[in-house]
TIMARLO-913905 format. One line per field, with one value per residue: x, y, z of N, C-alpha, C in turn; residue in one letter. Coordinates in pm, whole numbers. Layout:
N
n_x (X/...)
n_y (Y/...)
n_z (Z/...)
ca_x (X/...)
ca_y (Y/...)
ca_z (Z/...)
c_x (X/...)
c_y (Y/...)
c_z (Z/...)
residu (a/...)
***
This chain:
384
n_x (-2084/-1936/-2092/-2104/-2151/-2129/-2129/-2184/-2171/-2076/-1781/-1535/-1543/-1436/-1571/-1782/-1645/-1484/-1689/-1799/-1590/-1557/-1786/-1719/-1541/-1699/-1835/-2122/-2193/-2290/-2343/-2432/-2543/-2580/-2666/-2677/-2377/-2248/-1995/-1905/-1943/-2262/-2415/-2543/-2776/-2970/-3025/-3145/-3344/-3493/-3768/-3807/-3900/-3777/-3847/-3892/-3631/-3506/-3644/-3556/-3289/-3300/-3384/-3160/-2966/-3064/-3041/-2764/-2685/-2778/-2636/-2470/-2151/-1960/-1951/-1881/-1779/-1758/-1571/-1505/-1723/-2030/-2352/-2545/-2563/-2291/-2256/-2036/-1887/-1881/-2061/-2227/-2214/-2454/-2645/-2702/-2925/-3136/-3339/-3234/-3375/-3471/-3230/-3142/-3327/-3262/-3002/-3051/-3198/-3009/-2812/-2939/-2998/-2740/-2635/-2800/-2733/-2459/-2485/-2632/-2457/-2245/-2311/-2239/-2119/-2219/-2260/-2084/-1824/-1658/-1540/-1357/-1304/-1107/-1088/-999/-1076/-1241/-1088/-863/-653/-599/-377/-182/-153/-49/197/332/328/399/607/526/410/140/-5/-102/-341/-521/-553/-682/-919/-1032/-1009/-863/-949/-988/-1145/-1401/-1385/-1192/-1314/-1510/-1352/-1246/-1477/-1549/-1320/-1339/-1539/-1445/-1302/-1100/-907/-870/-679/-696/-532/-203/-120/-318/-271/-111/-280/-464/-570/-312/-349/-446/-421/-249/-421/-431/-606/-889/-940/-1105/-979/-730/-773/-874/-693/-593/-381/-365/-242/9/-59/109/28/-28/-113/-63/-230/-329/-469/-691/-871/-1051/-1204/-1234/-1127/-949/-828/-698/-517/-575/-578/-308/-216/-360/-246/28/15/-99/110/302/185/192/459/505/459/270/14/-274/-515/-732/-1001/-1162/-1446/-1748/-1871/-2032/-1929/-1887/-1861/-1636/-1440/-1417/-1304/-1058/-921/-842/-641/-291/-127/-168/-253/-281/-296/-159/-129/-214/-39/-57/-183/-499/-789/-843/-593/-506/-682/-600/-340/-402/-468/-233/-130/92/131/123/180/169/359/456/564/544/377/429/593/439/372/427/761/837/621/643/885/812/639/503/427/487/650/565/566/429/652/802/637/618/866/846/626/726/931/790/663/877/943/1021/872/955/1031/786/638/770/716/440/413/526/337/106/197/236/-27/-144/3/-31/-290/-491/-816/-895/-682/-676/-929/-895/-707/-863/-1057/-899/-834/-1091/-1163/-967/-1027/-1290/-1246/-1084/-1267/-1417/-1622/-1817/-1715/-1769)
n_y (-441/-157/152/410/748/961/1302/1661/1704/1639/1646/1662/1388/1243/1174/997/791/692/599/396/205/156/15/-219/-322/-421/-243/-55/192/518/776/1104/1390/1745/1848/1749/1684/1775/1717/1496/1159/1009/1064/856/957/1253/1580/1780/1803/1815/1818/1904/2143/2452/2454/2182/2084/2187/2053/1794/1840/1890/1638/1492/1599/1509/1235/1214/1291/1085/879/571/487/609/948/1123/1421/1600/1818/2014/2119/2187/2022/2213/2508/2737/3071/3331/3645/3797/3861/3590/3421/3282/3432/3648/3640/3714/3950/4213/4193/3929/3799/3846/3695/3439/3416/3430/3197/2997/3042/2970/2701/2594/2618/2439/2203/2175/2134/1894/1716/1723/1591/1447/1120/1011/754/764/857/1144/1242/1467/1598/1821/2013/2232/2542/2550/2572/2723/3002/3339/3505/3327/3169/3348/3409/3165/3088/3282/3282/3187/3394/3436/3409/3632/3688/3515/3631/3863/3755/3621/3801/3990/3935/3662/3570/3450/3201/3089/3067/2879/2653/2613/2548/2306/2154/2130/1941/1724/1397/1316/1466/1525/1633/1701/1853/1959/2223/2321/2220/2396/2570/2430/2243/2090/1818/1736/1543/1459/1330/1131/1187/988/787/625/616/511/242/195/243/328/352/595/585/808/1034/1152/1425/1709/1931/2021/1945/2108/2055/2203/2236/2438/2476/2699/2991/3188/3064/2856/2982/3040/3253/3314/3077/3072/3300/3231/3014/3141/3314/3128/3017/3242/3255/3063/2797/2507/2474/2415/2531/2350/2427/2290/2307/2350/2118/1793/1516/1285/1388/1548/1357/1236/1445/1462/1244/1327/1515/1615/1700/1803/2083/2154/2348/2669/2789/2690/2491/2220/1913/1822/1600/1583/1583/1330/1173/1226/1126/860/805/803/1049/1332/1559/1892/2093/2325/2246/2317/2467/2528/2348/2096/1962/1813/1590/1250/1172/987/980/1234/1196/1004/1142/1202/1425/1718/1993/2339/2698/3031/3155/2949/2794/2812/2704/2446/2340/2334/2155/1916/1887/1824/1570/1229/917/710/847/966/735/626/821/796/537/580/750/588/389/546/626/378/315/528/637/449/360/144/93/334/335/120/227/428/269/145/372/451/234/256/503/456/236/358/514/332/212/-34/-183/-393)
n_z (-1073/-1222/-1275/-1513/-1584/-1841/-1903/-1949/-2217/-2554/-2692/-2941/-2975/-2768/-2511/-2597/-2725/-2518/-2350/-2509/-2516/-2249/-2202/-2339/-2162/-1972/-1811/-1706/-1902/-1987/-2221/-2218/-2386/-2416/-2659/-3010/-3196/-3493/-3577/-3453/-3319/-3229/-2911/-2641/-2546/-2584/-2453/-2589/-2876/-3207/-3165/-2910/-2673/-2522/-2251/-2221/-2257/-2029/-1830/-1880/-1822/-1547/-1458/-1533/-1363/-1116/-1161/-1187/-931/-781/-877/-858/-844/-1100/-1188/-1467/-1562/-1854/-2078/-1898/-1730/-1550/-1531/-1542/-1736/-1735/-1663/-1695/-1588/-1819/-2131/-2261/-2577/-2634/-2513/-2667/-2829/-2675/-2486/-2253/-2015/-2019/-2017/-1759/-1619/-1710/-1606/-1329/-1298/-1382/-1192/-953/-1015/-1055/-799/-667/-800/-733/-459/-449/-585/-416/-183/125/195/-28/-271/-493/-723/-850/-1159/-1362/-1683/-1859/-2161/-2320/-2411/-2197/-1974/-2023/-1957/-2032/-1950/-1845/-2071/-2258/-2141/-2153/-2421/-2601/-2783/-3033/-3164/-3198/-2972/-2836/-2954/-2842/-2591/-2667/-2749/-2526/-2322/-2046/-1796/-1611/-1409/-1397/-1533/-1378/-1126/-1185/-1232/-979/-832/-959/-903/-627/-603/-746/-758/-914/-1175/-1520/-1807/-2150/-2300/-2268/-2196/-2032/-1785/-1659/-1537/-1393/-1098/-894/-872/-1111/-1416/-1721/-2002/-2284/-2596/-2678/-2953/-3219/-3455/-3430/-3444/-3690/-3894/-4220/-4467/-4711/-5028/-5152/-5409/-5674/-5784/-6005/-5864/-5533/-5243/-4953/-4644/-4401/-4104/-3944/-3631/-3489/-3618/-3513/-3291/-3419/-3584/-3847/-4037/-4073/-4185/-4427/-4544/-4570/-4750/-4969/-5041/-5111/-5338/-5499/-5536/-5718/-5650/-5701/-5539/-5328/-5096/-4895/-4726/-4462/-4322/-4129/-4210/-4202/-3995/-4153/-4416/-4379/-4323/-4573/-4719/-4590/-4690/-4937/-4919/-4931/-4737/-4400/-4202/-3873/-3633/-3524/-3283/-3020/-2914/-2899/-3039/-3194/-3206/-3476/-3601/-3536/-3678/-3934/-3929/-3913/-4170/-4292/-4357/-4371/-4098/-3988/-3707/-3435/-3167/-2892/-2577/-2218/-2102/-2197/-2026/-1862/-1997/-2089/-2149/-2337/-2510/-2628/-2758/-2945/-3106/-3421/-3553/-3740/-3619/-3627/-3645/-3704/-3827/-3931/-4085/-4370/-4466/-4362/-4498/-4760/-4719/-4671/-4917/-5079/-5004/-5077/-5196/-5023/-4790/-4717/-4674/-4452/-4259/-4247/-4141/-3890/-3782/-3760/-3587/-3363/-3303/-3233/-3009/-2823/-2838/-2840/-2777/-2624/-2450/-2309/-2190/-2018/-1846/-1727/-1602/-1410/-1259/-1178/-1013/-815/-689/-600/-428/-241/-114/5/-141/-283/-578/-747)
ca_x (-2048/-1926/-2172/-2039/-2235/-2056/-2214/-2311/-2144/-1997/-1687/-1417/-1564/-1369/-1661/-1859/-1551/-1453/-1807/-1811/-1491/-1586/-1887/-1651/-1472/-1800/-1898/-2246/-2151/-2388/-2295/-2543/-2497/-2683/-2719/-2600/-2256/-2233/-1856/-1869/-2038/-2379/-2419/-2652/-2900/-2958/-3122/-3211/-3364/-3579/-3906/-3810/-3906/-3680/-3894/-3867/-3487/-3473/-3699/-3460/-3167/-3327/-3384/-3022/-2898/-3106/-2981/-2622/-2668/-2810/-2552/-2383/-2038/-1880/-2005/-1768/-1817/-1667/-1559/-1486/-1843/-2140/-2469/-2605/-2478/-2223/-2240/-1940/-1917/-1900/-2181/-2209/-2274/-2590/-2737/-2723/-3058/-3240/-3340/-3163/-3463/-3474/-3096/-3139/-3407/-3181/-2890/-3104/-3235/-2889/-2742/-3012/-2983/-2602/-2621/-2868/-2653/-2339/-2527/-2670/-2340/-2149/-2368/-2145/-2166/-2271/-2193/-2033/-1702/-1673/-1423/-1376/-1207/-1101/-1048/-939/-1124/-1312/-995/-748/-650/-524/-250/-88/-130/39/328/397/319/419/709/473/367/-5/-70/-171/-477/-603/-586/-782/-1047/-1090/-1000/-760/-1012/-1023/-1204/-1516/-1342/-1115/-1408/-1574/-1255/-1237/-1599/-1540/-1212/-1389/-1622/-1382/-1208/-987/-920/-785/-672/-659/-432/-105/-107/-419/-219/-51/-382/-554/-515/-195/-389/-488/-327/-266/-484/-436/-736/-932/-993/-1114/-892/-615/-812/-919/-592/-585/-293/-402/-117/28/-70/195/-50/30/-150/-41/-345/-305/-596/-697/-1010/-1064/-1327/-1236/-1015/-852/-755/-617/-421/-614/-539/-165/-205/-407/-149/150/-13/-118/242/369/125/242/600/512/430/137/-53/-410/-563/-867/-1057/-1264/-1519/-1892/-1917/-2060/-1812/-1870/-1809/-1501/-1351/-1394/-1211/-926/-856/-799/-531/-154/-66/-269/-203/-380/-306/-31/-145/-240/77/-84/-265/-634/-833/-836/-457/-498/-759/-516/-229/-457/-474/-96/-100/179/58/199/108/254/362/555/508/587/286/480/662/343/347/527/873/839/521/703/988/745/548/537/374/592/626/585/498/411/777/862/537/652/975/800/541/816/1003/701/641/997/962/998/778/1011/1022/646/596/827/641/306/428/549/210/14/254/211/-169/-170/71/-71/-429/-581/-920/-902/-581/-715/-1044/-841/-646/-972/-1115/-807/-851/-1225/-1159/-881/-1100/-1403/-1194/-1036/-1385/-1485/-1742/-1808/-1713/-1781)
ca_y (-373/-12/229/537/844/1070/1415/1687/1751/1549/1730/1595/1243/1175/1107/887/682/633/526/275/103/117/-92/-342/-375/-475/-140/4/329/594/908/1198/1519/1848/1854/1672/1748/1725/1681/1384/1048/1037/1020/761/1030/1398/1661/1868/1754/1902/1820/1939/2286/2499/2404/2039/2064/2214/1942/1684/1877/1867/1493/1444/1639/1416/1105/1225/1300/954/781/485/454/720/1058/1179/1548/1628/1955/2102/2195/2126/1995/2345/2602/2831/3204/3412/3787/3852/3821/3465/3428/3227/3531/3757/3628/3750/4086/4228/4143/3783/3753/3847/3580/3321/3411/3396/3055/2913/3058/2886/2560/2554/2603/2314/2092/2160/2077/1754/1636/1723/1529/1358/982/967/633/789/934/1240/1266/1582/1611/1951/1990/2343/2674/2537/2594/2806/3139/3420/3555/3214/3125/3447/3395/3039/3056/3402/3259/3158/3517/3444/3388/3752/3684/3446/3729/3951/3683/3583/3912/3978/3895/3520/3536/3363/3065/3040/3029/2754/2544/2591/2477/2168/2086/2099/1822/1615/1302/1309/1559/1499/1735/1646/1944/1979/2361/2346/2177/2514/2648/2338/2199/2002/1677/1706/1462/1459/1211/1140/1173/855/792/498/624/425/104/186/306/281/446/633/607/944/1048/1262/1504/1840/2024/1970/1992/2123/2063/2273/2225/2523/2486/2843/3040/3260/2966/2772/3060/3017/3365/3300/2962/3118/3396/3159/2935/3237/3361/3016/3012/3358/3228/2962/2660/2465/2419/2464/2511/2296/2460/2189/2360/2351/1993/1682/1432/1194/1467/1592/1242/1219/1550/1430/1145/1392/1610/1562/1747/1868/2178/2158/2480/2737/2872/2629/2419/2076/1866/1779/1472/1587/1543/1185/1114/1238/1031/727/791/808/1184/1414/1661/2002/2152/2388/2160/2369/2530/2470/2240/1965/1893/1725/1478/1143/1205/890/1025/1345/1139/928/1229/1210/1551/1815/2118/2464/2818/3118/3189/2832/2718/2809/2609/2310/2296/2303/2033/1801/1877/1765/1431/1123/813/637/935/978/606/612/912/736/424/636/805/480/327/642/614/250/312/632/683/335/380/28/115/449/290/36/319/490/167/132/492/442/135/307/607/394/155/452/567/214/186/-162/-157/-519)
ca_z (-1197/-1210/-1369/-1547/-1655/-1904/-1939/-2017/-2352/-2637/-2765/-2994/-2976/-2656/-2416/-2654/-2752/-2388/-2305/-2591/-2478/-2111/-2214/-2379/-2044/-1882/-1730/-1758/-1931/-2065/-2261/-2238/-2435/-2418/-2797/-3107/-3249/-3630/-3602/-3367/-3314/-3147/-2772/-2617/-2516/-2600/-2380/-2685/-3012/-3289/-3115/-2768/-2644/-2423/-2122/-2223/-2237/-1889/-1750/-1897/-1750/-1404/-1437/-1544/-1240/-1011/-1193/-1157/-786/-724/-946/-780/-930/-1151/-1268/-1540/-1623/-1964/-2127/-1783/-1696/-1478/-1616/-1556/-1810/-1645/-1722/-1622/-1577/-1952/-2205/-2334/-2712/-2635/-2458/-2762/-2890/-2580/-2433/-2126/-1907/-2023/-1979/-1612/-1574/-1739/-1512/-1198/-1305/-1384/-1063/-857/-1052/-1030/-655/-632/-855/-650/-330/-470/-621/-306/-63/195/206/-157/-322/-628/-736/-959/-1243/-1452/-1792/-1926/-2299/-2391/-2372/-2070/-1863/-2064/-1907/-2127/-1896/-1842/-2208/-2320/-2080/-2190/-2563/-2681/-2886/-3166/-3227/-3213/-2843/-2791/-3009/-2743/-2489/-2725/-2761/-2397/-2227/-1943/-1671/-1614/-1279/-1413/-1567/-1264/-1020/-1226/-1210/-834/-792/-1008/-830/-493/-611/-821/-698/-1006/-1286/-1636/-1911/-2281/-2355/-2160/-2149/-1929/-1655/-1598/-1466/-1324/-970/-906/-881/-1249/-1493/-1866/-2057/-2430/-2661/-2720/-3089/-3291/-3573/-3404/-3473/-3830/-3980/-4358/-4535/-4847/-5103/-5203/-5554/-5716/-5878/-6038/-5758/-5398/-5164/-4809/-4571/-4272/-4057/-3825/-3553/-3460/-3697/-3431/-3210/-3507/-3662/-3987/-4125/-4105/-4275/-4557/-4598/-4610/-4870/-5078/-5081/-5180/-5471/-5573/-5567/-5823/-5605/-5746/-5421/-5303/-4960/-4882/-4595/-4428/-4206/-4144/-4272/-4111/-3972/-4267/-4529/-4346/-4339/-4717/-4758/-4535/-4777/-5062/-4899/-4934/-4613/-4315/-4102/-3765/-3572/-3501/-3164/-2889/-2862/-2892/-3150/-3163/-3260/-3623/-3640/-3522/-3788/-4054/-3914/-3940/-4316/-4342/-4407/-4286/-4024/-3930/-3593/-3335/-3048/-2798/-2458/-2091/-2064/-2242/-1916/-1796/-2088/-2089/-2239/-2446/-2606/-2702/-2845/-3052/-3179/-3563/-3607/-3773/-3546/-3701/-3599/-3820/-3894/-3997/-4160/-4513/-4491/-4329/-4609/-4872/-4678/-4693/-5062/-5141/-4958/-5176/-5153/-4909/-4672/-4680/-4620/-4318/-4172/-4231/-4049/-3757/-3737/-3722/-3468/-3255/-3270/-3166/-2880/-2729/-2849/-2850/-2676/-2534/-2347/-2226/-2110/-1910/-1748/-1653/-1516/-1296/-1176/-1119/-905/-707/-617/-531/-319/-138/-45/58/-219/-353/-722/-821)
c_x (-2043/-2014/-2106/-2138/-2147/-2155/-2137/-2293/-2053/-1910/-1569/-1423/-1508/-1465/-1731/-1769/-1512/-1568/-1821/-1715/-1495/-1690/-1819/-1574/-1570/-1866/-2033/-2215/-2250/-2330/-2414/-2485/-2612/-2749/-2630/-2481/-2232/-2092/-1812/-1976/-2151/-2364/-2536/-2786/-2873/-3064/-3206/-3224/-3464/-3719/-3919/-3807/-3798/-3717/-3867/-3721/-3450/-3530/-3605/-3330/-3184/-3324/-3243/-2943/-2935/-3045/-2833/-2597/-2693/-2722/-2466/-2270/-1965/-1965/-1885/-1815/-1713/-1674/-1558/-1606/-1940/-2251/-2544/-2511/-2418/-2202/-2145/-1982/-1943/-2027/-2152/-2277/-2418/-2693/-2775/-2862/-3171/-3229/-3267/-3244/-3461/-3337/-3085/-3214/-3327/-3069/-2936/-3138/-3111/-2810/-2807/-2989/-2841/-2577/-2684/-2786/-2529/-2373/-2559/-2549/-2242/-2200/-2268/-2206/-2224/-2191/-2148/-1902/-1719/-1540/-1455/-1266/-1219/-1041/-982/-985/-1205/-1221/-886/-762/-554/-387/-145/-53/-31/182/403/402/347/517/650/413/217/-77/-147/-314/-571/-646/-695/-918/-1112/-1084/-896/-817/-1059/-1091/-1318/-1474/-1263/-1208/-1480/-1481/-1243/-1358/-1595/-1434/-1255/-1471/-1547/-1291/-1083/-1014/-821/-784/-626/-556/-332/-93/-206/-368/-142/-151/-489/-492/-403/-231/-432/-379/-354/-325/-488/-579/-764/-991/-994/-1031/-771/-644/-847/-821/-591/-505/-340/-275/-110/22/8/126/18/5/-137/-149/-312/-439/-583/-844/-1029/-1201/-1345/-1110/-908/-764/-661/-509/-447/-568/-393/-145/-247/-304/-22/128/-36/17/321/315/179/389/617/486/287/65/-190/-448/-707/-914/-1174/-1336/-1669/-1949/-1951/-1933/-1783/-1810/-1666/-1401/-1319/-1294/-1068/-849/-795/-678/-396/-78/-175/-200/-312/-395/-166/-30/-136/-120/54/-177/-403/-667/-820/-698/-443/-572/-680/-397/-276/-470/-335/-55/-1/99/156/115/209/248/475/485/550/499/336/554/570/316/461/636/880/737/576/807/926/665/590/492/488/560/654/512/486/539/838/764/574/758/933/711/627/891/919/679/758/1022/937/906/826/998/878/595/647/751/501/311/448/418/116/65/228/65/-196/-109/9/-219/-530/-688/-934/-803/-622/-834/-997/-776/-755/-1037/-1030/-823/-986/-1221/-1080/-956/-1215/-1357/-1147/-1149/-1472/-1620/-1724/-1816/-1720/-1908)
c_y (-221/53/365/624/956/1180/1544/1725/1653/1635/1646/1443/1172/1106/985/767/613/546/393/166/70/6/-224/-404/-427/-373/-102/151/397/732/997/1333/1619/1857/1773/1754/1693/1679/1559/1275/1080/986/923/832/1179/1470/1742/1801/1845/1919/1867/2091/2323/2449/2254/2005/2084/2108/1822/1712/1851/1718/1436/1480/1544/1278/1104/1225/1166/843/702/441/580/821/1124/1303/1586/1775/2056/2184/2115/2092/2125/2435/2705/2963/3286/3558/3852/3802/3696/3476/3380/3329/3640/3756/3677/3896/4091/4172/3991/3725/3746/3727/3452/3306/3377/3247/2967/2923/2970/2738/2510/2532/2471/2194/2068/2095/1929/1666/1624/1662/1430/1219/929/849/652/866/1025/1263/1383/1582/1749/1932/2108/2477/2670/2566/2697/2949/3223/3462/3445/3170/3218/3432/3274/3009/3175/3380/3235/3281/3534/3437/3511/3759/3616/3543/3823/3888/3661/3694/3886/3931/3751/3475/3435/3219/3003/2992/2899/2636/2511/2512/2330/2089/2047/1970/1700/1528/1291/1400/1522/1622/1670/1733/1979/2123/2394/2311/2288/2587/2559/2297/2096/1855/1637/1630/1474/1325/1225/1126/1026/866/655/499/533/279/85/248/243/384/469/663/749/944/1172/1343/1639/1939/1958/2030/1992/2141/2137/2276/2307/2515/2630/2902/3112/3161/2881/2849/3052/3128/3355/3186/3001/3209/3325/3081/3026/3286/3251/3002/3126/3340/3117/2819/2624/2394/2482/2435/2461/2325/2367/2237/2362/2226/1890/1599/1343/1268/1512/1478/1215/1322/1519/1335/1209/1483/1538/1599/1817/1961/2192/2299/2537/2814/2795/2553/2270/2039/1823/1645/1468/1546/1391/1114/1121/1143/890/700/794/944/1255/1528/1764/2066/2217/2308/2203/2429/2458/2353/2102/1891/1799/1597/1378/1175/1110/927/1138/1294/1069/1017/1244/1339/1651/1948/2239/2577/2911/3148/3072/2754/2704/2703/2465/2254/2254/2173/1909/1779/1808/1621/1333/1017/738/720/950/847/584/698/857/621/473/689/697/408/415/633/489/246/407/669/571/347/264/45/227/413/203/122/384/392/147/251/492/351/188/411/546/312/245/512/453/188/57/-140/-286/-517)
c_z (-1173/-1315/-1389/-1625/-1708/-1944/-1910/-2164/-2425/-2728/-2813/-2992/-2854/-2559/-2473/-2684/-2622/-2339/-2379/-2543/-2330/-2110/-2249/-2263/-1940/-1791/-1792/-1778/-2024/-2095/-2294/-2281/-2441/-2555/-2889/-3156/-3388/-3663/-3522/-3373/-3217/-3005/-2756/-2599/-2529/-2516/-2478/-2820/-3083/-3231/-2971/-2749/-2541/-2283/-2111/-2198/-2091/-1795/-1758/-1822/-1600/-1371/-1442/-1418/-1125/-1034/-1154/-1006/-718/-780/-848/-871/-969/-1226/-1334/-1615/-1729/-2006/-2012/-1744/-1612/-1578/-1641/-1637/-1714/-1718/-1635/-1618/-1713/-2018/-2287/-2471/-2718/-2586/-2557/-2825/-2800/-2533/-2299/-2009/-1901/-1986/-1827/-1556/-1593/-1637/-1370/-1190/-1298/-1254/-957/-886/-1027/-882/-609/-680/-770/-516/-343/-501/-505/-177/-1/208/77/-209/-467/-618/-857/-1028/-1337/-1557/-1855/-2065/-2370/-2339/-2243/-1950/-1895/-2013/-1991/-2075/-1895/-1983/-2277/-2269/-2133/-2339/-2655/-2796/-3024/-3234/-3241/-3079/-2796/-2846/-2911/-2633/-2540/-2732/-2625/-2293/-2119/-1810/-1682/-1484/-1293/-1438/-1452/-1153/-1056/-1201/-1062/-785/-835/-931/-690/-491/-662/-736/-785/-1125/-1396/-1727/-2041/-2352/-2245/-2110/-2037/-1790/-1585/-1508/-1402/-1192/-989/-920/-1021/-1323/-1642/-1910/-2209/-2482/-2691/-2860/-3153/-3418/-3555/-3438/-3620/-3928/-4119/-4438/-4678/-4925/-5159/-5356/-5596/-5825/-5902/-5925/-5622/-5308/-5015/-4739/-4440/-4229/-3930/-3758/-3507/-3523/-3614/-3355/-3296/-3584/-3811/-4081/-4167/-4205/-4416/-4623/-4647/-4739/-4991/-5131/-5153/-5322/-5559/-5613/-5670/-5780/-5641/-5631/-5406/-5160/-4963/-4740/-4566/-4302/-4236/-4207/-4165/-4097/-4093/-4387/-4504/-4365/-4485/-4767/-4711/-4628/-4902/-5045/-4900/-4806/-4532/-4215/-3995/-3708/-3546/-3370/-3033/-2831/-2846/-3007/-3103/-3226/-3412/-3672/-3637/-3635/-3919/-4047/-3947/-4089/-4378/-4394/-4314/-4223/-3968/-3820/-3499/-3206/-2954/-2677/-2332/-2048/-2103/-2132/-1840/-1877/-2079/-2191/-2358/-2553/-2693/-2801/-2965/-3147/-3327/-3630/-3626/-3706/-3635/-3632/-3720/-3897/-3971/-4084/-4308/-4542/-4463/-4440/-4728/-4844/-4705/-4843/-5133/-5098/-5072/-5117/-5030/-4781/-4623/-4618/-4478/-4218/-4145/-4131/-3906/-3697/-3686/-3597/-3345/-3208/-3188/-3026/-2778/-2731/-2870/-2741/-2579/-2419/-2252/-2137/-1994/-1803/-1663/-1557/-1391/-1201/-1106/-996/-786/-624/-537/-411/-205/-58/10/-9/-296/-503/-804/-904)
residu (m/i/s/v/l/h/c/p/e/q/v/g/n/n/p/v/v/l/s/k/f/e/k/e/l/g/l/y/s/l/c/v/s/e/k/s/n/p/f/a/s/s/a/d/y/l/l/q/n/e/n/c/t/t/v/g/v/e/i/r/r/l/l/l/i/f/k/a/s/l/q/t/g/i/l/h/l/n/n/g/r/f/i/t/p/y/f/g/s/g/l/h/p/k/e/l/d/y/s/k/t/f/r/k/i/i/r/l/y/t/k/f/l/l/s/a/e/r/s/l/l/g/i/r/g/s/k/k/a/i/f/v/t/f/q/g/s/d/a/r/e/s/k/s/f/l/k/n/y/q/e/n/g/l/a/d/i/i/v/g/r/s/g/k/d/n/d/s/i/r/s/k/k/v/m/l/a/d/l/a/d/k/i/y/s/l/n/p/d/l/l/e/v/l/p/k/k/a/e/f/l/p/y/s/t/e/a/s/l/d/a/k/v/i/p/f/k/n/q/k/e/f/v/i/g/h/a/p/t/h/r/i/v/k/g/t/d/v/i/i/d/v/i/h/k/l/r/s/s/g/y/n/i/r/l/e/l/i/e/g/l/s/r/e/c/a/l/e/k/y/e/e/v/d/l/f/v/d/q/l/v/i/g/w/y/g/v/v/s/l/e/l/l/a/l/g/k/p/v/i/c/f/t/k/g/r/g/l/r/f/v/d/k/e/l/i/k/d/l/p/i/i/n/a/d/p/s/s/l/r/s/k/i/i/e/v/m/k/m/n/t/v/q/r/g/k/l/a/d/q/g/i/a/f/l/k/k/w/h/d/p/r/k/i/a/k/r/l/l/k/d/y/k/a/v/l/a/g/r/h/i/n/c/i)
***
């Protein structure tokens, strides 16, 4: 039996969903996360909880590194990171709570621990294969992003946020690539700045299995939903401005900002919206778009960029998401508002068919199992 260890972070529900359906295929799969994520399902095990001190968390981290190094089978590193926190040349937000002296101590500790982790994971003759999945800001480089996405008028904000110096994030990717037997990316634009062996992998979501179309209610007020995990990255200010101008022009619409809520509360809010706007910056959709499609809701999202050449052409052809950038968002919203019941129903059916075809976690888990077996067999590791 193949054993799989997903760690060290649970982002966007992807690792925990993959782990769940790997179990259904007969694998021994465990999902470990550094801390709980209120926007996602629970991992099998957490390094950090309410009763655990900082020292306790680091002891658990050390044990996880040893477990990962001794793992027979598959170590799947998610969110493009090591088990050890990686601090680049810039000041990390987590460091702001500490004095300069303590920051130096933290950096010395993590530098030593990262070196030890890399050595342990890279031991020759190890009976494990290492897979890495990148998800977004863990790999995105400002210069490349600006070059390939400037057409939407917001890409320069990404540069302002991440800075022009991407040496730190680049060095982390190189270190991970040196260890990885296989690399995946959940966002196609990342493949511009990842090693050539990296492959696009669609998000895994149980929304594809639990689709339930919510009938459109032709109410006086048209509700537009938006759920920013980070307002700059999502282009939230532009979305707010466009909707404000539409209201000022006499359109009876309202923006429902869905942020800071638990996953359960957010899902309830999704059912109440008539249209969902995902983002206007990144050039690809997130898991939240898929959850809205599963409810039969129309979704607007910016889906452009050179990274799309790495995606199956059939997937692009099937894509039911309405593409928009800051200049076209207003007209696209009006277009959706004018749709009749038949048009909305057709779009809802296309969305659910798309989910079942491209984002079914059972299909994606089978693809991973095939990849796991191929890598293990190539290294002459028994995977029965």
